C-alpha positions as CSV (number, residue, x, y, z in Angstrom):
1,M,-38.4,6.5,117.1
2,S,-38.9,10.2,115.3
3,D,-40.3,10.9,111.8
4,A,-36.7,10.9,110.0
5,E,-35.5,7.9,112.0
6,A,-39.2,6.3,110.7
7,A,-38.9,7.6,107.2
8,Q,-35.2,6.2,107.1
9,R,-35.9,2.7,108.7
10,D,-39.1,2.6,105.6
11,L,-36.8,4.0,102.8
12,A,-34.0,1.0,104.2
13,A,-37.4,-1.8,103.9
14,I,-38.2,-0.9,100.6
15,N,-34.4,-0.5,99.4
16,R,-34.2,-4.9,100.6
17,I,-37.1,-5.7,98.2
18,A,-35.0,-6.8,95.1
19,A,-37.7,-6.4,92.8
20,V,-39.0,-3.1,92.9
21,P,-36.1,-1.3,90.9
22,K,-37.9,-3.9,88.1
23,I,-41.4,-3.4,89.1
24,L,-40.8,0.5,88.5
25,E,-38.9,-0.2,85.1
26,V,-41.7,-2.3,83.8
27,I,-44.3,0.8,84.9
28,T,-42.5,3.2,82.9
29,R,-42.4,1.4,80.0
30,T,-46.0,-0.4,79.8
31,T,-47.4,2.5,80.8
32,G,-45.1,5.2,78.7
33,L,-45.3,7.8,82.2
34,R,-41.3,8.7,82.7
35,F,-41.0,9.2,86.3
36,A,-42.5,6.1,89.0
37,A,-41.7,6.2,92.7
38,V,-42.7,4.0,95.5
39,A,-43.4,6.7,98.4
40,R,-44.0,6.5,101.9
41,V,-47.1,8.2,103.1
42,T,-47.5,9.6,106.8
43,D,-49.7,12.6,108.4
44,T,-46.8,14.8,108.2
45,R,-44.3,13.5,105.7
46,W,-44.2,12.7,101.7
47,T,-41.4,10.4,101.4
48,A,-39.1,8.7,98.4
49,C,-38.4,5.2,98.9
50,A,-37.5,4.1,95.5
51,V,-37.2,6.1,92.4
52,R,-37.3,5.7,88.5
53,D,-37.1,9.1,86.9
54,E,-36.5,9.5,83.2
55,V,-38.0,12.8,82.8
56,A,-35.8,14.6,85.3
57,F,-38.1,15.1,87.5
58,G,-35.5,16.3,90.3
59,L,-36.4,13.5,93.1
60,A,-34.1,11.2,94.5
61,P,-34.5,8.5,97.1
62,G,-34.9,9.8,100.4
63,G,-35.8,13.0,98.6
64,E,-39.5,14.7,100.5
65,L,-42.2,16.6,99.0
66,E,-44.3,18.9,100.8
67,L,-47.7,16.4,101.8
68,R,-50.4,19.0,101.2
69,T,-49.5,19.6,97.8
70,T,-49.5,15.9,97.3
71,I,-52.6,13.8,95.8
72,C,-51.3,10.7,97.9
73,D,-51.9,12.8,100.8
74,E,-55.7,12.2,99.7
75,I,-55.1,8.8,98.7
76,R,-54.0,8.1,102.2
77,Q,-57.1,9.5,103.5
78,H,-59.5,8.0,101.3
79,R,-57.6,4.9,100.7
80,Q,-58.5,4.4,96.9
81,P,-56.2,4.8,93.4
82,V,-56.4,7.7,91.2
83,V,-55.3,8.0,87.7
84,F,-56.1,10.6,84.9
85,G,-54.4,10.7,81.5
86,H,-55.2,14.6,80.7
87,A,-55.1,16.8,83.8
88,S,-55.8,20.1,82.1
89,Q,-59.0,18.4,80.4
90,H,-60.1,16.3,82.9
91,P,-63.3,17.7,84.9
92,E,-61.9,16.9,88.3
93,F,-58.5,17.3,88.1
94,A,-58.2,20.4,85.6
95,D,-58.2,22.6,88.8
96,H,-56.7,20.7,91.5
97,H,-53.2,22.4,92.8
98,T,-51.1,19.5,92.4
99,P,-50.8,18.9,88.8
100,R,-50.6,22.5,88.5
101,L,-48.0,22.9,91.0
102,Y,-46.0,20.0,89.7
103,G,-46.6,20.6,85.6
104,L,-48.5,17.0,85.2
105,E,-51.2,15.5,82.3
106,S,-50.6,11.9,83.3
107,Y,-50.7,10.6,86.9
108,I,-51.6,7.3,88.4
109,S,-51.2,6.1,91.9
110,V,-52.4,3.6,94.2
111,P,-52.1,2.8,97.5
112,I,-50.0,0.1,99.2
113,H,-50.8,-1.7,102.1
114,R,-49.3,-4.3,104.4
115,A,-50.3,-7.8,104.6
116,N,-52.7,-6.8,108.0
117,G,-54.4,-3.7,105.8
118,E,-52.5,-0.9,107.4
119,F,-51.7,1.6,104.8
120,F,-48.0,2.2,104.0
121,G,-48.1,5.0,101.0
122,T,-48.5,4.9,97.5
123,L,-46.9,3.4,93.8
124,C,-47.1,6.3,91.5
125,A,-46.1,7.3,88.1
126,I,-46.3,10.9,86.7
127,D,-45.6,12.6,83.5
128,P,-45.9,16.3,82.1
129,L,-47.2,14.8,78.8
130,P,-50.8,13.7,78.3
131,S,-50.8,9.5,78.0
132,A,-53.7,6.7,77.6
133,V,-53.2,5.6,81.0
134,E,-56.9,5.6,82.3
135,T,-57.4,1.5,81.5
136,P,-58.7,-0.9,83.5
137,E,-55.5,-3.1,82.7
138,T,-52.7,-0.6,83.6
139,L,-55.0,0.2,86.9
140,Q,-54.6,-4.2,87.5
141,M,-51.3,-3.9,86.5
142,M,-50.5,-1.0,89.4
143,E,-52.5,-2.5,92.1
144,L,-50.6,-6.0,91.5
145,F,-47.7,-4.5,91.8
146,A,-48.6,-3.0,94.7
147,E,-50.1,-5.6,96.5
148,L,-46.2,-7.6,96.1
149,I,-44.5,-4.5,97.7
150,G,-46.8,-4.5,100.4
151,T,-46.3,-8.5,101.1
152,Q,-43.0,-8.2,100.8
153,L,-42.8,-5.0,103.6
154,E,-44.9,-7.4,105.7
155,T,-42.4,-10.0,105.4
156,D,-39.6,-8.0,106.5
157,E,-41.1,-6.8,109.4
158,K,-41.8,-10.4,110.2
159,H,-38.5,-11.7,109.7
160,A,-36.5,-8.8,112.2
161,W,-39.2,-9.3,114.8
162,S,-38.3,-13.0,114.4
163,E,-34.2,-11.9,114.4
164,A,-34.7,-10.1,117.6
165,A,-36.7,-12.5,119.6
166,L,-34.1,-15.3,119.0
167,H,-31.9,-16.6,122.0
168,T,-31.5,-20.2,121.3
169,A,-30.6,-22.6,119.1
170,L,-34.3,-24.1,119.4
171,D,-35.7,-20.9,119.2
172,V,-33.9,-19.9,115.9
173,A,-35.1,-23.0,114.2
174,K,-39.0,-22.9,115.1
175,A,-38.9,-19.1,114.4
176,R,-37.8,-19.6,111.3
177,E,-40.2,-22.5,110.4
178,R,-42.9,-20.3,111.0
179,F,-41.0,-17.3,109.4
180,I,-40.9,-19.7,105.9
181,H,-44.5,-21.0,106.0
182,A,-45.8,-17.5,106.6
183,V,-43.4,-16.2,103.6
184,G,-44.6,-19.1,101.8
185,D,-48.7,-17.9,101.9
186,D,-48.3,-14.5,101.6
187,L,-46.2,-15.2,98.0
188,K,-48.8,-17.7,96.5
189,E,-51.4,-15.4,95.7
190,P,-49.3,-12.2,94.5
191,I,-47.3,-14.9,92.5
192,Q,-50.0,-16.9,90.4
193,A,-52.3,-13.1,90.2
194,L,-48.8,-12.1,88.3
195,V,-48.3,-15.0,86.1
196,M,-52.2,-14.8,84.7
197,D,-51.7,-10.6,84.8
198,A,-48.1,-11.0,82.8
199,Y,-49.5,-13.4,80.0
200,L,-52.5,-11.1,79.6
201,I,-50.3,-8.1,79.2
202,R,-48.1,-10.3,76.7
203,T,-50.9,-11.2,74.5
204,T,-52.2,-8.1,74.4
205,P,-52.6,-7.4,70.1
206,G,-49.9,-4.8,69.2
207,L,-47.6,-4.8,71.9
208,A,-44.3,-3.3,71.3
209,D,-41.9,-6.1,70.5
210,D,-39.4,-4.5,73.5
211,I,-42.2,-4.7,75.9
212,R,-43.5,-8.2,74.9
213,A,-39.8,-9.5,75.8
214,R,-39.5,-8.1,79.0
215,V,-42.9,-9.6,79.9
216,V,-41.9,-13.2,79.1
217,G,-38.8,-12.4,81.2
218,M,-41.1,-11.8,83.7
219,E,-43.5,-14.8,83.3
220,T,-40.5,-16.9,83.0
221,N,-38.9,-15.6,86.5
222,L,-42.6,-15.6,88.3
223,W,-42.5,-19.6,87.1
224,H,-39.1,-19.7,89.2
225,M,-40.5,-18.3,91.7
226,A,-43.7,-20.1,92.0
227,S,-41.8,-24.0,91.7
228,V,-39.3,-22.0,94.9
229,V,-42.4,-21.4,96.8
230,G,-44.0,-24.5,96.5
231,G,-40.3,-25.9,97.6
232,I,-40.4,-23.5,100.6
233,N,-44.2,-24.7,101.8
234,D,-43.2,-28.4,101.5
235,F,-39.9,-27.7,103.8
236,A,-42.0,-26.0,106.2
237,H,-44.2,-28.3,106.6
238,D,-41.2,-31.1,106.7
239,R,-43.4,-32.9,104.1
240,L,-39.8,-33.0,102.1
241,A,-37.8,-33.5,105.4
242,N,-39.7,-36.3,106.9
243,G,-40.9,-38.2,103.7
244,V,-43.6,-37.4,101.0
245,P,-46.6,-40.2,101.2
246,L,-46.4,-41.9,97.9
247,V,-49.7,-43.2,95.7
248,R,-50.0,-45.9,93.7
249,T,-51.2,-43.4,90.7
250,P,-52.5,-44.7,87.4
251,A,-49.7,-44.2,84.1
252,A,-52.3,-42.0,82.6
253,E,-52.6,-39.6,85.4
254,V,-48.4,-39.1,85.6
255,A,-48.3,-38.8,82.2
256,I,-51.2,-35.6,82.1
257,E,-50.3,-34.3,85.0
258,L,-46.4,-34.2,83.8
259,Q,-47.1,-33.0,80.5
260,R,-49.3,-30.3,82.0
261,V,-46.2,-29.6,83.7
262,L,-43.6,-29.4,80.5
263,S,-46.5,-27.4,78.6
264,Q,-46.2,-25.0,81.5
265,V,-42.1,-25.1,80.9
266,V,-43.0,-24.4,77.0
267,S,-44.9,-21.8,77.9
268,A,-42.9,-19.8,79.9
269,H,-39.8,-19.6,77.2
270,P,-41.5,-19.0,73.9
271,E,-37.6,-18.1,72.7
272,R,-36.6,-21.3,73.2
273,A,-36.3,-24.6,71.6
274,L,-37.9,-27.3,73.6
275,V,-38.6,-31.4,72.1
276,T,-40.8,-32.9,75.4
277,A,-42.1,-35.8,75.3
278,A,-44.1,-38.3,78.1
279,R,-44.4,-41.7,78.1
280,V,-45.3,-43.3,81.5
281,E,-46.8,-46.6,80.3
282,R,-47.0,-48.1,84.2
283,D,-48.4,-47.2,87.3
284,V,-46.1,-45.1,89.7
285,D,-45.9,-45.1,93.6
286,C,-45.6,-41.5,94.1
287,D,-46.2,-37.7,94.6
288,V,-47.3,-36.6,91.4
289,E,-46.9,-32.8,92.1
290,R,-43.7,-32.8,93.8
291,L,-42.3,-34.9,90.5
292,G,-43.5,-32.2,88.7
293,Q,-41.7,-30.0,90.8
294,L,-38.6,-31.9,90.4
295,L,-39.1,-31.6,86.1
296,V,-39.2,-28.1,86.4
297,N,-36.5,-27.6,88.3
298,L,-34.0,-29.8,86.3
299,A,-35.6,-28.2,83.1
300,N,-34.9,-24.5,84.6
301,N,-31.6,-25.2,85.5
302,V,-30.1,-26.5,82.3
303,L,-32.0,-23.9,80.1
304,R,-29.8,-21.4,82.5
305,H,-26.3,-23.1,81.6
306,V,-26.9,-23.9,77.9
307,A,-27.1,-21.2,75.1
308,P,-30.3,-19.4,74.0
309,D,-30.1,-20.8,70.6
310,A,-29.4,-24.4,71.4
311,T,-32.2,-27.4,71.7
312,V,-33.2,-28.3,74.8
313,S,-34.5,-31.9,74.8
314,I,-36.6,-32.9,78.3
315,D,-38.3,-37.1,78.1
316,V,-40.0,-39.0,81.0
317,S,-40.4,-42.3,80.3
318,T,-40.9,-45.8,82.1
319,T,-39.1,-48.9,82.0
320,D,-40.2,-52.2,83.4
321,E,-38.6,-51.2,86.9
322,A,-38.1,-47.3,86.8
323,L,-39.8,-43.7,85.9
324,V,-36.8,-41.7,84.2
325,F,-36.2,-37.9,83.3
326,N,-33.8,-36.7,80.8
327,V,-32.7,-33.6,80.0
328,Q,-30.3,-33.0,77.4
329,A,-29.3,-30.0,75.2
330,P,-25.5,-29.6,73.0
331,G,-22.8,-27.9,75.5
332,L,-24.6,-28.6,78.2
333,V,-21.5,-29.0,80.6
334,L,-21.6,-30.2,84.3
335,S,-18.0,-29.9,85.8
336,G,-16.7,-30.1,89.9
337,N,-19.1,-30.4,92.0
338,E,-22.3,-29.1,90.8
339,L,-24.5,-32.1,92.1
340,D,-23.1,-31.1,95.4
341,S,-26.1,-29.3,96.0
342,V,-28.5,-32.2,95.5
343,S,-27.7,-32.4,99.3
344,G,-27.4,-29.3,100.6
345,P,-26.4,-26.1,99.1
346,L,-23.5,-25.6,96.8
347,T,-20.4,-25.8,99.4
348,G,-18.7,-22.8,99.9
349,R,-20.7,-20.4,98.1
350,G,-22.6,-18.4,100.9
351,I,-26.3,-16.7,100.1
352,D,-25.0,-13.5,99.8
353,T,-21.7,-14.7,97.5
354,R,-23.7,-17.4,95.2
355,P,-23.8,-16.1,91.3
356,P,-27.4,-16.1,90.3
357,R,-27.4,-18.0,87.8
358,S,-25.2,-21.3,89.6
359,W,-26.6,-24.7,89.6
360,D,-29.1,-25.6,92.1
361,F,-30.7,-29.3,92.8
362,F,-31.5,-28.9,96.7
363,I,-34.8,-28.9,96.6
364,A,-34.7,-31.7,93.2
365,G,-32.6,-33.6,95.4
366,E,-34.6,-33.6,98.2
367,I,-38.1,-34.8,96.2
368,A,-36.1,-37.3,94.9
369,R,-34.6,-38.7,98.2
370,A,-38.4,-38.8,98.8
371,H,-39.1,-41.1,96.4
372,A,-35.8,-43.7,96.5
373,G,-34.5,-41.6,93.6
374,R,-31.3,-40.4,92.3
375,I,-30.3,-37.7,90.2
376,D,-27.0,-37.8,87.8
377,A,-25.4,-36.5,85.1
378,A,-23.7,-38.5,82.3
379,T,-21.5,-37.6,79.3
380,V,-23.6,-38.2,75.9
381,A,-22.0,-37.7,72.6
382,S,-19.3,-34.7,74.4
383,D,-22.3,-33.7,76.2
384,T,-24.2,-33.7,78.7
385,R,-27.4,-35.7,80.0
386,L,-29.3,-34.2,83.2
387,S,-31.2,-37.6,84.6
388,F,-33.7,-38.7,87.1
389,V,-34.5,-42.3,87.8
390,M,-36.7,-43.7,90.7
391,P,-38.2,-47.1,91.4
392,L,-41.8,-47.2,89.8
393,H,-42.6,-49.2,93.6
394,A,-40.5,-47.9,96.6
395,A,-40.7,-47.7,99.7
396,V,-39.5,-43.9,101.4
397,V,-36.2,-43.8,102.1
398,A,-36.3,-43.5,105.9
399,E,-32.8,-41.7,106.9
400,T,-30.0,-40.4,104.4
401,P,-27.0,-41.6,103.8
402,A,-24.1,-41.2,106.3
403,S,-22.5,-39.5,102.8
404,G,-25.3,-36.9,102.6
405,H,-26.3,-38.2,98.7
406,L,-29.1,-40.1,97.3
407,A,-29.9,-43.6,98.2
408,E,-28.9,-45.2,94.9
409,V,-32.0,-47.6,93.7
């Protein structure tokens, strides 16, 4: 493969990572540097793979710079971040050829490595004006984003390899299982790190309101990603498809775990009006961690489909025979076959065409089935209430009913 073909391949790989444009936007708004890019850096070429340019630097995706004129070439060799906020007054970079050639005062660049440690390129941001970019928090944010991009690159390559290697239906199934497991495990650590970093950024004193609002949005998406990754790992280990181990769990323990989950939901949506309650008075045969995942799924589904100013009520309680989750909000409506996704993807909607804000109960439905429970929607005072009901003491449902829906309690 020629250098030009390899550069196009790497450009396409970065473009397949949906989060990259948002990452570059967050970097420019958080650091104040008006140009940010993901660059592929080899021993012969510097190629821009993704760009956010608010300063008319003139470089577009696919564009190249002379390798030897870039600091990224030095980073390729020593594999360490480089950051300065005022080049002309910096003891090391005042006479450096790169700031002088490109008229830079502010610069931050961190290496991007694939998951196997191979150097890919850099995540960088620049500006012709000085800035206060030399802070540990800024560097840590850049390194976390670079790690996420590197992980996604590795995942993309694993996927390409698996597709090329599949020849039979059995091979496809086995490779998909390995791939999903690798993706789930690879994403856990960077997502957790990003959640912590987003919280630190959001709680920084003096943070501008527009940046704080964007970080809140990041936190919401990260919590959703964490929930989805948990479901991916479950499927990779067949823990949902073949049933989860149900353990007799004391009422207090169930209440504490579900209250913790509710607190996470509230924390992830500080701008929403949420009323939550967890009153668990009886022991439950369950996998309490999976029930927490189901509760988050129901809450997120509702929050995506009601007005931002609507008060959402989330109630957890027990009766003499059942554990019940109720999620309700003014204006909540489920029409048509939204609950069909309890037993599979929404009918007639492919992965690439399904609206991003559609209902999706697939993972929640699998957890419900494993607990011999059901997910229902009922009209209450002209609004819709979404409910999950499971028996306090029940065996795992051995087989999916012929209709594909959850077994009735």
